[in-house]
C-alpha positions as CSV (number, residue, x, y, z in Angstrom):
1,M,0.0,0.0,0.0
2,S,1.5,3.3,-1.0
3,R,1.4,6.3,1.4
4,K,0.9,9.8,0.2
5,V,3.4,12.5,1.4
6,K,1.6,15.6,2.5
7,S,4.6,17.8,3.1
8,V,8.3,17.5,2.8
9,R,10.8,19.6,4.7
10,V,13.7,20.6,2.6
11,P,16.8,21.7,4.4
12,P,17.7,25.3,3.6
13,E,20.9,24.1,2.0
14,L,18.9,22.3,-0.7
15,A,16.2,24.9,-1.3
16,S,17.9,26.0,-4.6
17,I,18.6,22.5,-5.9
18,D,18.2,22.0,-9.7
19,L,15.2,19.7,-9.7
20,S,14.7,19.8,-13.4
21,G,18.3,18.7,-13.9
22,I,17.8,15.8,-11.6
23,I,14.6,14.8,-13.4
24,A,16.4,15.0,-16.7
25,E,19.1,12.7,-15.4
26,C,16.5,10.2,-14.2
27,E,14.9,10.3,-17.7
28,N,18.3,9.5,-19.2
29,Y,18.7,6.6,-16.7
30,L,15.2,5.2,-17.6
31,R,16.1,5.3,-21.3
32,D,19.3,3.4,-20.6
33,L,17.2,0.8,-18.6
34,E,15.1,0.3,-21.6
35,S,18.2,-0.2,-23.7
36,A,19.5,-2.7,-21.2
37,T,16.2,-4.6,-21.3
38,L,16.5,-4.8,-25.1
39,L,20.1,-6.1,-24.8
40,K,19.0,-8.7,-22.3
41,A,16.1,-9.8,-24.5
42,Q,18.6,-10.2,-27.4
43,G,20.7,-12.5,-25.3
44,N,23.5,-10.1,-24.3
45,R,23.1,-10.3,-20.5
46,E,26.6,-9.2,-19.7
47,A,26.3,-6.0,-21.8
48,A,23.0,-5.2,-20.2
49,E,24.4,-5.6,-16.7
50,A,27.5,-3.5,-17.5
51,L,25.3,-0.7,-18.9
52,I,23.1,-0.7,-15.8
53,K,26.1,-0.6,-13.4
54,A,27.7,2.2,-15.3
55,R,24.5,4.3,-15.5
56,Q,23.8,3.7,-11.8
57,A,27.2,5.0,-10.8
58,D,26.8,7.9,-13.3
59,L,23.4,8.8,-12.0
60,G,24.6,8.8,-8.4
61,R,27.6,11.0,-9.3
62,K,25.4,13.5,-11.2
63,V,22.7,13.8,-8.5
64,G,25.5,14.1,-5.9
65,K,26.9,17.0,-7.9
66,K,23.6,18.8,-8.0
67,V,23.3,18.5,-4.2
68,W,26.8,19.8,-3.8
69,E,26.1,22.7,-6.1
70,A,23.0,23.7,-4.1
71,R,25.0,23.5,-0.9
72,V,27.7,25.7,-2.4
73,R,25.1,28.3,-3.5
74,F,23.7,28.2,0.0
75,G,27.1,28.8,1.5
76,E,27.8,31.7,-0.8
77,T,24.5,33.5,0.0
78,R,25.1,32.9,3.7
79,R,28.6,34.4,3.5
80,E,27.2,37.4,1.6
81,G,24.7,38.0,4.4
82,G,21.8,36.9,2.3
83,E,20.2,34.7,5.0
């Protein structure tokens, strides 16, 4: 049974995170999952698994970078007295 989230508290450090960039990365990841499924269906299981592993690591790195960029922006505005 799924539960609905009524509100989400976002730490101030992440208030300026690039959500559209994260969604775009997830779209690319889903596209690669489809490619991996096709590879697996064609009998190339090793290539499919390699593609998924590579894309998972890539997705994690790119999302982590987006979080880091948001924290840097927060730190810069805080230093400037913007908070």
